[in-house]
N, CA, C and O atoms as a GROMACS GRO file, in nm:
protein
  232
    1MET      N    1   8.763   6.489   6.224
    1MET     CA    2   8.790   6.407   6.341
    1MET      C    3   8.933   6.419   6.381
    1MET      O    4   8.965   6.432   6.499
    2MET      N    5   9.025   6.413   6.279
    2MET     CA    6   9.164   6.421   6.309
    2MET      C    7   9.209   6.552   6.373
    2MET      O    8   9.295   6.555   6.460
    3LEU      N    9   9.146   6.661   6.325
    3LEU     CA   10   9.176   6.794   6.375
    3LEU      C   11   9.136   6.803   6.522
    3LEU      O   12   9.211   6.861   6.601
    4ILE      N   13   9.022   6.750   6.562
    4ILE     CA   14   8.977   6.749   6.702
    4ILE      C   15   9.076   6.664   6.784
    4ILE      O   16   9.111   6.704   6.895
    5ARG      N   17   9.119   6.556   6.734
    5ARG     CA   18   9.213   6.469   6.807
    5ARG      C   19   9.346   6.547   6.826
    5ARG      O   20   9.407   6.534   6.932
    6LEU      N   21   9.390   6.622   6.735
    6LEU     CA   22   9.516   6.701   6.748
    6LEU      C   23   9.501   6.804   6.850
    6LEU      O   24   9.592   6.828   6.930
    7PHE      N   25   9.378   6.872   6.853
    7PHE     CA   26   9.357   6.974   6.954
    7PHE      C   27   9.352   6.912   7.098
    7PHE      O   28   9.399   6.972   7.194
    8VAL      N   29   9.295   6.790   7.109
    8VAL     CA   30   9.295   6.726   7.239
    8VAL      C   31   9.430   6.688   7.282
    8VAL      O   32   9.461   6.702   7.400
    9ILE      N   33   9.515   6.639   7.192
    9ILE     CA   34   9.653   6.606   7.220
    9ILE      C   35   9.726   6.730   7.264
    9ILE      O   36   9.801   6.726   7.361
   10SER      N   37   9.707   6.840   7.193
   10SER     CA   38   9.779   6.963   7.233
   10SER      C   39   9.730   7.015   7.367
   10SER      O   40   9.810   7.072   7.441
   11LEU      N   41   9.603   6.999   7.403
   11LEU     CA   42   9.552   7.036   7.532
   11LEU      C   43   9.614   6.954   7.647
   11LEU      O   44   9.648   7.006   7.753
   12VAL      N   45   9.626   6.821   7.619
   12VAL     CA   46   9.688   6.735   7.718
   12VAL      C   47   9.835   6.767   7.738
   12VAL      O   48   9.884   6.771   7.851
   13LEU      N   49   9.906   6.790   7.628
   13LEU     CA   50  10.047   6.828   7.637
   13LEU      C   51  10.064   6.966   7.704
   13LEU      O   52  10.162   6.987   7.776
   14THR      N   53   9.970   7.058   7.681
   14THR     CA   54   9.972   7.189   7.748
   14THR      C   55   9.958   7.171   7.895
   14THR      O   56  10.038   7.228   7.969
   15LEU      N   57   9.860   7.095   7.944
   15LEU     CA   58   9.846   7.076   8.084
   15LEU      C   59   9.961   7.012   8.155
   15LEU      O   60   9.999   7.053   8.264
   16ILE      N   61  10.018   6.911   8.091
   16ILE     CA   62  10.134   6.840   8.148
   16ILE      C   63  10.258   6.939   8.149
   16ILE      O   64  10.328   6.949   8.250
   17SER      N   65  10.282   7.008   8.040
   17SER     CA   66  10.394   7.101   8.036
   17SER      C   67  10.377   7.215   8.137
   17SER      O   68  10.472   7.252   8.206
   18TRP      N   69  10.257   7.268   8.147
   18TRP     CA   70  10.227   7.381   8.237
   18TRP      C   71  10.251   7.333   8.385
   18TRP      O   72  10.308   7.405   8.466
   19PHE      N   73  10.204   7.210   8.414
   19PHE     CA   74  10.223   7.159   8.546
   19PHE      C   75  10.371   7.135   8.579
   19PHE      O   76  10.414   7.164   8.691
   20VAL      N   77  10.448   7.083   8.486
   20VAL     CA   78  10.588   7.063   8.508
   20VAL      C   79  10.663   7.193   8.524
   20VAL      O   80  10.750   7.206   8.610
   21LEU      N   81  10.626   7.290   8.439
   21LEU     CA   82  10.687   7.424   8.455
   21LEU      C   83  10.652   7.484   8.589
   21LEU      O   84  10.737   7.550   8.649
   22LYS      N   85  10.534   7.464   8.637
   22LYS     CA   86  10.491   7.515   8.763
   22LYS      C   87  10.574   7.448   8.880
   22LYS      O   88  10.610   7.513   8.978
   23LEU      N   89  10.600   7.321   8.863
   23LEU     CA   90  10.677   7.248   8.964
   23LEU      C   91  10.821   7.294   8.977
   23LEU      O   92  10.878   7.295   9.086
   24VAL      N   93  10.881   7.334   8.861
   24VAL     CA   94  11.018   7.383   8.865
   24VAL      C   95  11.028   7.533   8.882
   24VAL      O   96  11.135   7.591   8.865
   25ARG      N   97  10.916   7.596   8.916
   25ARG     CA   98  10.903   7.738   8.944
   25ARG      C   99  10.948   7.828   8.823
   25ARG      O  100  11.009   7.933   8.840
   26LYS      N  101  10.915   7.780   8.702
   26LYS     CA  102  10.934   7.863   8.581
   26LYS      C  103  10.797   7.895   8.525
   26LYS      O  104  10.764   7.855   8.413
   27SER      N  105  10.718   7.965   8.600
   27SER     CA  106  10.575   7.988   8.564
   27SER      C  107  10.563   8.064   8.432
   27SER      O  108  10.619   8.172   8.414
   28VAL      N  109  10.486   8.002   8.340
   28VAL     CA  110  10.460   8.064   8.212
   28VAL      C  111  10.309   8.060   8.195
   28VAL      O  112  10.245   7.963   8.236
   29HIS      N  113  10.250   8.162   8.134
   29HIS     CA  114  10.108   8.165   8.112
   29HIS      C  115  10.061   8.043   8.026
   29HIS      O  116  10.121   8.012   7.923
   30ILE      N  117   9.957   7.980   8.070
   30ILE     CA  118   9.907   7.859   8.003
   30ILE      C  119   9.870   7.881   7.859
   30ILE      O  120   9.877   7.787   7.779
   31GLY      N  121   9.829   8.002   7.823
   31GLY     CA  122   9.801   8.032   7.684
   31GLY      C  123   9.925   8.030   7.595
   31GLY      O  124   9.917   7.989   7.479
   32LEU      N  125  10.039   8.072   7.647
   32LEU     CA  126  10.163   8.065   7.574
   32LEU      C  127  10.209   7.922   7.555
   32LEU      O  128  10.265   7.887   7.451
   33VAL      N  129  10.185   7.842   7.652
   33VAL     CA  130  10.227   7.699   7.641
   33VAL      C  131  10.136   7.633   7.537
   33VAL      O  132  10.182   7.553   7.456
   34PHE      N  133  10.012   7.666   7.539
   34PHE     CA  134   9.920   7.609   7.437
   34PHE      C  135   9.957   7.651   7.299
   34PHE      O  136   9.958   7.568   7.208
   35LEU      N  137   9.989   7.779   7.279
   35LEU     CA  138  10.031   7.830   7.149
   35LEU      C  139  10.155   7.764   7.105
   35LEU      O  140  10.172   7.738   6.986
   36PHE      N  141  10.246   7.734   7.198
   36PHE     CA  142  10.372   7.668   7.160
   36PHE      C  143  10.342   7.527   7.106
   36PHE      O  144  10.402   7.485   7.007
   37TRP      N  145  10.249   7.450   7.173
   37TRP     CA  146  10.220   7.316   7.130
   37TRP      C  147  10.146   7.317   6.998
   37TRP      O  148  10.169   7.231   6.914
   38ILE      N  149  10.054   7.417   6.979
   38ILE     CA  150   9.979   7.429   6.854
   38ILE      C  151  10.076   7.456   6.740
   38ILE      O  152  10.069   7.391   6.636
   39ALA      N  153  10.167   7.551   6.758
   39ALA     CA  154  10.263   7.582   6.656
   39ALA      C  155  10.358   7.462   6.626
   39ALA      O  156  10.391   7.437   6.510
   40THR      N  157  10.399   7.390   6.732
   40THR     CA  158  10.485   7.279   6.709
   40THR      C  159  10.417   7.165   6.634
   40THR      O  160  10.475   7.107   6.542
   41ILE      N  161  10.292   7.133   6.673
   41ILE     CA  162  10.218   7.018   6.604
   41ILE      C  163  10.187   7.059   6.462
   41ILE      O  164  10.220   6.984   6.370
   42PHE      N  165  10.123   7.176   6.441
   42PHE     CA  166  10.084   7.211   6.307
   42PHE      C  167  10.204   7.250   6.220
   42PHE      O  168  10.200   7.230   6.098
   43GLY      N  169  10.308   7.304   6.279
   43GLY     CA  170  10.426   7.332   6.201
   43GLY      C  171  10.496   7.208   6.154
   43GLY      O  172  10.542   7.202   6.040
   44SER      N  173  10.504   7.104   6.243
   44SER     CA  174  10.560   6.976   6.192
   44SER      C  175  10.479   6.912   6.091
   44SER      O  176  10.531   6.852   5.997
   45MET      N  177  10.343   6.924   6.106
   45MET     CA  178  10.253   6.864   6.008
   45MET      C  179  10.274   6.930   5.873
   45MET      O  180  10.279   6.862   5.771
   46GLY      N  181  10.288   7.062   5.870
   46GLY     CA  182  10.305   7.135   5.748
   46GLY      C  183  10.442   7.100   5.682
   46GLY      O  184  10.455   7.087   5.560
   47LEU      N  185  10.541   7.088   5.768
   47LEU     CA  186  10.676   7.051   5.713
   47LEU      C  187  10.676   6.912   5.653
   47LEU      O  188  10.731   6.891   5.545
   48LEU      N  189  10.615   6.816   5.721
   48LEU     CA  190  10.604   6.682   5.666
   48LEU      C  191  10.524   6.682   5.533
   48LEU      O  192  10.560   6.611   5.439
   49TYR      N  193  10.421   6.759   5.528
   49TYR     CA  194  10.338   6.771   5.409
   49TYR      C  195  10.424   6.825   5.292
   49TYR      O  196  10.422   6.771   5.181
   50LEU      N  197  10.500   6.934   5.320
   50LEU     CA  198  10.587   6.993   5.215
   50LEU      C  199  10.691   6.899   5.168
   50LEU      O  200  10.721   6.893   5.049
   51ILE      N  201  10.749   6.823   5.261
   51ILE     CA  202  10.853   6.724   5.225
   51ILE      C  203  10.793   6.613   5.136
   51ILE      O  204  10.854   6.567   5.040
   52SER      N  205  10.674   6.573   5.173
   52SER     CA  206  10.612   6.460   5.095
   52SER      C  207  10.572   6.510   4.956
   52SER      O  208  10.585   6.434   4.860
   53VAL      N  209  10.525   6.633   4.941
   53VAL     CA  210  10.492   6.688   4.812
   53VAL      C  211  10.623   6.709   4.730
   53VAL      O  212  10.620   6.691   4.608
   54TRP      N  213  10.730   6.743   4.790
   54TRP     CA  214  10.852   6.762   4.721
   54TRP      C  215  10.906   6.628   4.671
   54TRP      O  216  10.959   6.622   4.560
   55PHE      N  217  10.895   6.518   4.753
   55PHE     CA  218  10.936   6.386   4.704
   55PHE      C  219  10.852   6.337   4.591
   55PHE      O  220  10.905   6.275   4.499
   56VAL      N  221  10.722   6.361   4.594
   56VAL     CA  222  10.632   6.314   4.493
   56VAL      C  223  10.661   6.387   4.358
   56VAL      O  224  10.651   6.329   4.251
   57SER      N  225  10.697   6.514   4.369
   57SER     CA  226  10.720   6.591   4.246
   57SER      C  227  10.851   6.557   4.177
   57SER      O  228  10.873   6.590   4.061
   58ASN      N  229  10.939   6.490   4.252
   58ASN     CA  230  11.071   6.453   4.188
   58ASN      C  231  11.064   6.324   4.113
   58ASN      O  232  11.164   6.281   4.056
   0.00000   0.00000   0.00000
């Protein structure tokens, strides 16, 4: 359920970001914006996980 929620959040962020980029005339393919948000969300999740595992191991 959490994974679906993260995908919905990334879709909403993608649409908002794509629309703002369209308004400022910096048109970027919507797929690239979606990949950016997926990488950002899951990358930060992975980083927080690694930091928590490192703190527990100490």
